C-alpha positions in Angstrom: 0.0 0.0 0.0 1.3 3.4 -1.0 2.0 6.1 1.5 -0.4 8.4 -0.3 -3.3 6.0 0.3 -2.5 5.8 4.0 -2.4 9.6 4.3 -5.7 10.0 2.5 -7.4 7.5 4.9 -5.9 9.4 7.9 -7.2 12.7 6.5 -10.6 11.3 6.0 -10.7 9.9 9.5 -9.7 13.2 11.0 -12.4 15.0 9.1 -15.0 12.5 10.1 -13.9 12.7 13.7 -14.1 16.5 13.6 -17.5 16.4 12.1 -18.7 13.9 14.8 -17.2 16.0 17.5 -18.9 19.2 16.2 -22.2 17.4 15.8 -22.0 16.2 19.4 -21.3 19.7 20.6 -24.2 21.1 18.6 -26.7 18.4 19.7 -25.8 19.0 23.3 -24.9 22.7 23.5 -27.7 24.2 21.5 -30.6 22.4 23.4 -28.9 23.3 26.6 -28.7 27.0 25.5 -32.4 26.8 24.5 -33.4 25.4 27.9 -31.4 28.0 29.7 -32.9 30.8 27.6 -36.4 29.4 28.3 -35.6 29.3 32.0 -34.4 32.9 31.9 -37.7 34.0 30.2 -39.8 32.1 32.8 -37.8 33.7 35.6 -38.2 37.2 34.2 -41.9 36.6 33.6 -42.3 35.3 37.2 -40.3 38.3 38.5 -42.5 40.7 36.6 -45.7 39.0 37.9 -44.5 39.2 41.5 -43.6 42.9 41.0 -47.1 43.6 39.7 -48.6 41.6 42.6 -46.5 43.5 45.1 -47.6 46.9 43.6 -51.2 45.8 43.6 -51.0 44.6 47.2 -49.4 47.9 48.2 -52.1 49.9 46.5 -54.9 48.1 48.4 -56.6 50.1 51.1 -59.1 47.7 52.6 -60.7 48.4 56.0 -62.6 45.9 58.1 -65.5 46.8 60.4 -67.5 44.7 62.8 -71.0 45.0 64.3 -72.1 42.7 67.1 -75.7 41.4 67.6 -77.1 39.7 70.7 -80.3 38.3 69.3 -79.3 35.9 67.9 -75.6 36.2 68.9 -73.7 37.0 65.8 -71.0 39.1 64.2 -71.7 41.2 61.1 -68.5 41.7 59.1 -68.3 44.8 56.8 -65.5 46.1 54.6 -64.7 49.3 52.7 -62.2 49.8 49.8 -60.6 53.2 50.0 -58.1 52.5 47.3 -58.0 53.3 43.6 -58.0 49.7 42.5 -60.7 47.0 42.9 -60.2 44.4 45.6 -61.3 40.8 45.5 -62.1 39.2 48.9 -61.5 35.5 48.9 -61.5 34.4 52.5 -62.8 35.4 55.9 -61.1 34.1 59.0 -62.9 34.1 62.4 -60.5 32.5 64.9 -59.6 29.2 63.4 -62.7 28.9 61.2 -62.6 30.2 57.6 -65.1 30.8 54.9 -64.4 31.0 51.2 -65.8 34.2 49.6 -65.9 35.8 46.2 -66.6 39.5 46.6 -65.4 42.2 44.2 -65.2 45.5 46.1 -65.1 48.5 43.8 -62.6 51.3 44.3 -63.6 54.1 46.7 -66.6 52.1 47.7 -69.1 52.6 50.5 -69.2 50.2 53.5 -70.4 46.8 52.3 -71.6 43.8 54.4 -69.9 40.6 53.4 -70.8 38.0 56.0 -72.8 37.3 59.1 -71.2 34.8 61.5 -73.4 33.0 64.0 -71.6 32.8 67.4 -71.4 29.4 69.1 -73.4 28.9 72.3 -70.3 29.2 74.5 -68.0 31.8 76.0 -65.1 32.9 73.9 -63.1 35.7 72.2 -63.2 36.4 68.5 -60.6 37.7 66.0 -61.7 38.7 62.5 -59.3 38.7 59.5 -60.2 39.2 55.8 -57.9 38.0 53.0 -57.7 39.2 49.4 -56.6 37.5 46.2 -53.2 39.2 46.4 -52.4 37.5 49.7 -53.0 40.5 51.9 -54.7 40.0 55.2 -56.6 42.8 57.0 -57.7 42.4 60.6 -60.4 44.0 62.7 -58.2 45.4 65.6 -60.7 45.7 68.5 -61.1 42.9 71.0 -64.4 41.0 71.0 -65.6 38.6 73.7 -68.9 36.8 74.1 -70.2 35.7 77.5 -73.3 33.4 77.6 -74.7 35.3 80.6 -73.5 38.9 79.9 -73.5 38.9 76.1 -70.9 40.8 74.1 -68.1 42.3 76.0 -65.1 44.3 74.9 -62.0 45.8 76.4 -63.6 49.2 75.4 -67.0 50.7 74.6 -66.7 52.2 71.2 -68.8 54.5 69.0 -67.1 54.4 65.6 -68.1 57.1 63.0 -67.3 56.7 59.3 -68.5 59.4 56.9 -68.7 57.9 53.4 -71.7 59.5 51.7 -72.0 63.1 52.9 -71.0 66.0 50.7 -67.7 67.6 51.8 -64.2 66.8 52.9 -63.9 68.0 56.5 -66.4 67.4 59.3 -66.8 67.9 63.0 -68.3 65.0 64.9 -69.8 65.5 68.4 -70.8 62.7 70.7 -72.8 63.5 73.7 -74.3 61.5 76.6 -74.8 61.5 80.3 -71.6 63.2 81.7 -69.9 62.7 78.3 -69.3 65.3 75.6 -66.5 64.9 73.1 -65.9 66.2 69.6 -63.3 65.6 66.9 -62.5 66.6 63.4 -62.5 64.0 60.7 -62.2 63.6 56.9 -64.4 61.9 54.4 -63.7 58.1 54.5 -61.6 58.5 57.6 -63.0 56.5 60.6 -63.1 58.3 64.0 -63.3 56.3 67.2 -64.9 57.5 70.5 -64.1 55.5 73.6 -67.1 56.2 75.8 -67.0 55.6 79.6 -70.1 53.6 80.2 -73.2 51.9 78.8 -76.1 54.1 77.9 -77.7 56.4 75.2 -75.5 58.7 73.1 -76.2 61.2 70.4 -73.8 61.4 67.4 -74.1 64.7 65.5 -72.0 65.6 62.4 -71.4 69.2 61.3 -70.0 70.5 58.1 -68.8 74.0 59.1 -71.5 75.3 61.4 -74.3 73.3 59.7 -75.6 70.1 61.1 -75.7 67.5 58.4 -76.4 64.3 60.2 -77.6 63.0 63.6 -78.1 59.5 65.1 -79.1 58.0 68.4 -76.8 55.3 69.7 -77.3 52.8 72.6 -74.3 50.9 74.0 -74.8 47.9 76.2 -72.7 45.0 77.4 -74.2 42.9 74.6 -73.5 45.6 72.0 -70.2 47.2 72.9 -69.1 48.3 69.4 -71.4 50.5 67.3 -70.8 51.9 63.9 -72.4 55.1 62.6 -72.2 55.3 58.8 -73.2 58.7 57.4 
């Protein structure tokens, strides 16, 4: 066999080896790069979704209010959306019990009742938390306790005033009762709390400037220790 024939075969083998090596590189490297690119896209998309969710959660302005009833013993849960974006309520927690909900609360809404919870026939305290579809949880901050003999009790007797439908921005709220006379300035959609000293009858009067624009009679008892005035 000639030296030329041997050289040709070696050259052909080298070329084939190079082609096989290059093909192996391409068949492994290119799919790997495609997978990495797809993973980067998925990561960026997920990152953007989380940023949008965080921004939406930060823009939520949901407030939770509670009214207690003694006949039958129950808790009425109300909410108000003071934000510029709509809020979807998906769950209500009362202690360790929860209820799935599907409430769309429009921006700058009035107070809306979302659920009435019947109280068990036993003594106990109650915590109220509302959850939205963004994962945010908003609690009613006052303490609630139900006694089978005494009815509803709280660490305080509260008259809460929320102005959400009257014309104007600044108001003066006056709460009067036996040996009690307090007043405070408040804004539209801003709740104002009055911690009264004892059970009894009270008058809530709202003024815009020097003009009376709303008045309501309120009775606080041991079985109804938190009262909301919506005007």
